[in-house]
N, C-alpha and C positions, 0 to 999 in steps of 0.2 A: 664401945663405936657404931655407929651409924652401921646400916646395913650395906653392901655394897652388892649394886644391880648391874647385870650387861645388857646391853642394847647392840643389834646388828639390824641392819637393811641387806635383804638376798632377792636376787631375781632380778627383774628388769625394774631400771627406775621408774618408778611415778610420782606426778604431782601429790603432795600433801604428804611425805615422806619426813620432811624438815619440822613440818608443823607437829607431826605426831612425837617425835623425839623430842622437840620443846616444850611438849606438854607433858610428855610422863617427864620429864627433866624436871622441870619448873615444881610441878606438884608433887615428886620424891624429898626434894630439895627444900622447899618453903613449907609443906604440910605435914608429912611423913619422915622428915629427920634423917630421911636416906641418902647416899650417893649412885650419881650412877657414871658407867664407865662404856665409852663407844668405843664395840670392834669394828676394827677397821676389813672391808670388802668382803664383807656376808660369815660366812663359817669357814672360809678363806685365814680371815683373821684369826677367827677362834683358833685353827689349826697350829696359826702361825705365831699364835700367842702376840698379837698387835693391838694395845689399848689406847685410849686416850680419856682422859676423867672429863666427864661433860657436865664443867660449872655454869654458873649464870654468863663468863663472858662468852664463852664458845654455842651457847644457848640463844645469846641477843642475835635480835635480826635477822633471823632464819626462817620464820614464819613463812614470808612472800618466796620464800625461795624455791624454786622447782629442785629436781634431781636429791640427791642425798648427801648431805655432807660427811656422813661415812664411809661412803663409796660401797660397791656392789659386786656380786659377780655369781653365777649362774652353779659354783663349784658345790657337790654334795658331800656330807660329812662321810660317805661309806662309799660314793666313787668319786676319791679328791686324785687330780694330776700330779703325782708329786717325783720329779726327776725321770722324767720320761714314762713313768708307771701310773697306772690307775692305781690306788689304795684306798683300802678301806683304814682315813684315818678317825673314827669315831672316840675313841678309846684314848688319842693324842687330845683328842676336845675335851673330853673327861676330863683328864690330868691337868691342864692348863684351866679349863674352870674350877679344881678345886685347888691348883696352885694359887691361884688369885683370890682364892676364900671368897669368891662370889657365892648370894645369899641364893640367887635366881639369874634365868636368863629371857630375855625380850627377844622376841625374833618377828619384825614386819616384813609379808610377803604373800604373795599368792599362793596358789594350792601345792606350788613344789616346795615350798619354804615349811608350809604348815604339814607336810609328810616328813620334810627334813627336821621339822623342831618335835615334832612326836615321835622320832627315833630316840632323839637326843632323852627327852622324857623317858622313853622304856628303859634308858644306860641309867635312870633314878635322877636327873637333872632335875632344877626345879623351872618350868619352861612356861613362858604365859608369850600368846602370838597376838598380833593385829592383820587384819585382812586388807592388802591393799594390791588394786590390778585395775589397768582401763578395761579389762574384759568382763568384769562385776560376777567372775565365774566362782568364786568360792562358797563354797556351800554353807547350808545352815548362817548365812547372814544376809540381809533384805539389799544391804547394797558394802559395797570397798569403798574406801578413798582413791582417788584416782579417776574415778570414772565418768564423775558430773564433768571433769576438766578435761577430757577426752573428747568426750560427747558434744561439747561446746565447738570444740576445734574441728571437729568432723561436722559438725552442724554446719560451723560458718564457712568450711571450704564448698560443701556442696551448695550452700547461697551464692557464694563466688563461680561457680561452675556453671550456675544456670544464666549469667551472662555471657558466656561465651558460647552456650551451648543454641541459647534461642536465637544469637546473632547469627549463627553460621548455619543454625538447622540442623547441629549434630544429634548422634547420641553420644552421650559421655558417658564413661564408665568409671565410678571414681572407686577404689580398693580402700576398704576399711578393716582396721586390725581385727582379729579374731579368728584364732586360726582354729579352734573347734565349737565354738558358741558365738551365737550372733546378738546379743546383746547391744554391744555399740553399734554396729550396724542398722540392726532394726530400731533404737533410738533415734539416731542421727538418720536414716532415711527420712522416718516418720516426720519430723522435727525440720530435715530441710527440705521437705516435698519430694522427695524421689518419688518416680515413676514405677519404678520395679524396683524388689527390696530383694537380697539372695544371703541367707545365711545355711549357714552349716546341715541347721538342725530339720532343713527342708531340702530335699533334691530337686533340681529345677530340671525343665524342660522348656529345651532351647526354642521349639515352637512355642508355645507358650508365649514366653517371654517376646517373640517375635511378633505375635499376631496383638498383644499389647502395645508393642509400638508401632505395628501399621492403625491400628484401631485409633491410636491419638493422633495419625497423622490425616487419616480420613476425618476425624473431627475437626481436624484444620489447625491442630498443635503438631508444629513441624520441628519440636527437639525433643528427647526425653534423655531422663539423668536414670543411670542404673548403681545403686550403690550396693556393692559387694562383698560379703566379708573375705577374709584371707581363706578360710577353709572351706567357702560354700563349692559346691559340687554337684554335676550334670547326674540325672538319672541314668544312664546310661554309665557313664564311670561309677558310680555309687553301685549298681549293681556288678561292674566288673571287679570292683574292688571287694565287695563283699564276700563274694565269690573263693577269690585269692586267697581272703583271711579266713574263709571256711574251708579249703585247702590244706592251706598252708600255715595256720596259726598253731603255736602248741597246743598240747592240750590240757593245760593248766588255763586257757583261754576267756578268761569273763569281760563282760558289756564294757568297760571301761580299761582293759588292761591287753594292750596288743604287744606281739614281740617286735624285737626292733626292726627285722625286714619287713615286716608289715606295714608298720609305722614311716619304715622309708619307700616304699612305695605309696602311698599315701602322700607322703612330703610330695614326690615327685611330680601328683597329679595336681597338686597345690601351686606347686611353682609355676607351674606354666597355663593355670585355666585361666587369667585374665586376659593373657592375648590371644588365646585358643575362645573363649568367649567374643573377645571383640569382634576377629573375623567370621567367625557363624555368624553373628547377628549381621553384620554388614554383609553377607551374600545373602543373607535371608529377608533383609529390610532393605536391601539396594541404597542406607543408610549410610552416610560416611561417620565412625568412629572415632572414639579419642579414650584414651585410658590415663587416668590419673591416679596414681599409687600415694597415698598421704602417709606411709610408713609411721618413721618414728617422730614426725613432729605432730603425732597425736598425745607422743606423750611427753612433750617437752614444756618449759616454760612455769611461768608461775601458777600454782594451783588457783582454780576460782573461790571464790566467798563461801561457796556450799562445801565444798573438800577443804578448806580451811577448818570451818567449824565441824567438821564431821570427824575429818584428824584429830582436833582437839579434843573433841567429847570425847572418842576411842581411850586416847591417851588419860587423859586424868581420870577416866573408869580403870583403864591398865593398871595407874600406880597403886589407885584404893583397893584392887584386887590382889596386887603382890603384896600389899601392907595388911592386908588379912590372912594373908599365906594362901589364897585359893587358887593354886598354882593346877599345871596340867589341863590350859582352857587357852581358847580363844575368845576375845572378847567381838561379840557379834552385834551388829543392828538388827533389834527385831520391832517394827514401827518406830514409836519415839524413843522406843528407850536400849542402852546398852547394856549387855548382857552375857556373863560369862557361858562358853559351850565346849564340853569337853571336848579334846583335841580328838580321841577315835569317832568322833562322829563330824569330823571336817577333813583328814587326813582321806588323801588319795578318793573323793568324791568331786566332783563337778558339776555345777548349777547350770545346767541347761535351759535354754529357754522354752517354756513347754510350747507344744503347736496350739493347745488351746488359752494362749495368754491375751489377757486382753487387749494388748497391745497389738497383735499379729490381727486379733479380730476386727479393729479399729482401722486397721490399714486397708484391710480387706474391703471394709465396707467405703474406705473411702474411695476404694478402686485401684489401690496400687496392688499391682502384678506380685506376687511371692515366687512366680516360675512354677505353678501346681495346678 
């Protein structure tokens, strides 16, 4: 009998997920004589034993569709809401994996999915992952599918906002997704011709931003576009948060892991950041400001050609690695190659924008203010 492989999509929906599912399924069916079953709604579907066989009919016509035909959720195997409680359902998932005689499990997702997949691998399951996220922050891969589509949407939004900013001589702040990393805001800001770009990796100074906007006005440029990542924070707030972390964090605090209470305080700062920044810049520059929050628009709709090709290439490589029995890896992009990377080198690690990244240097050379 052909091997039976399960596949699930977890975390936020991302353009290219269906292209990847299609590539895995078609490759397995036509080249490797394996059967693929789709698990509904991420790890919750694995816990609740909800499966669908993905035959040619199911995979037909989904290449261009956004979202995921399997559904998704942010549920974690070890912290699953069940009956009003939060329980560790990892053993139930292992039981269902064995009950359905699966030979392996493929998980498509971002950083959280990589960690959860690694937990299942440590329980003895054959696991393979693919990197998807519009944030482009998965470690040890050059790119993630979904990023290019979101980049295009955010860039087009900035393009369109130029019209209003120019016509009404305004400062327009556009908030771009990126709670902890700035790949999307940096890329869209440069591509869209933003005048100021603020990312989480570089704590900004409001006075420096105001001076950059005023300098433009002195040069006869009567509008400005400010591209802000969700997680961008001012130096003043960053220093306060850092002190708070040092005084209140648990003893096992590490560079990328902070306690829930500390995270909640960070979230509170980030939640109000755009409005506060808008008011502050208006008081400093005496120029009318407007805020546009792109939100979930950035990850909706059909994937770009680049994301379709990337997801397809990753999916076919995944099928080949599964056929070869090379489990315990994420299929990563390294230059023009698709290569397996051990999950332990991915799980729990986030890919931040280096402060000396060539795109940051290019932005500075162009005269774009980074608020530093």
